[in-house]
C-alpha positions, 0 to 999 in steps of 0.5 A: 546496431545499438541496443537501448536498455531501460532500467526501472528501479523498484522499491519494496514496501511492507504493508501491515493490515489490522482488524477488518483489513487483515480479515479481508486480505487474509494475512497480517502483512505483505511486501509489495514491489513498486516502481521508484516514484510510486505514490500511496495510491499506486500501492493501494491499487496494487493491493486492490488488484492482489486481494480482490473486491471485498478487500477493495471495499474495506480499503474505502473506509481505512486510514493509512500510516506511512512510516508512522505518519498519517497519509492525508493525500494518497495520490500525492504522497510518494512511497520511499524505499523500505517504507512501511504502510499500516492499513487501519480500518475504523475502530470502535470503542475508546 
């Protein structure tokens, strides 16, 4: 009898929340474990599940920086191991 072992590599991503996103999340930062090959959208789904519907509403208005680079397509942008995602709600003023 043989045993098949599957190994899923996970990566940890640090997420920093700013302004309204920080208030809705109830924290300044968190770490999220994702499977290798995950996208920014996968990360956002994990955050929505962890922080609830009010937080999900705030995310609809946010922009994101992945390792200080603007995310234009969250579904197509892979998250590398050790990455940092900044969640930025719209800011007033100038």
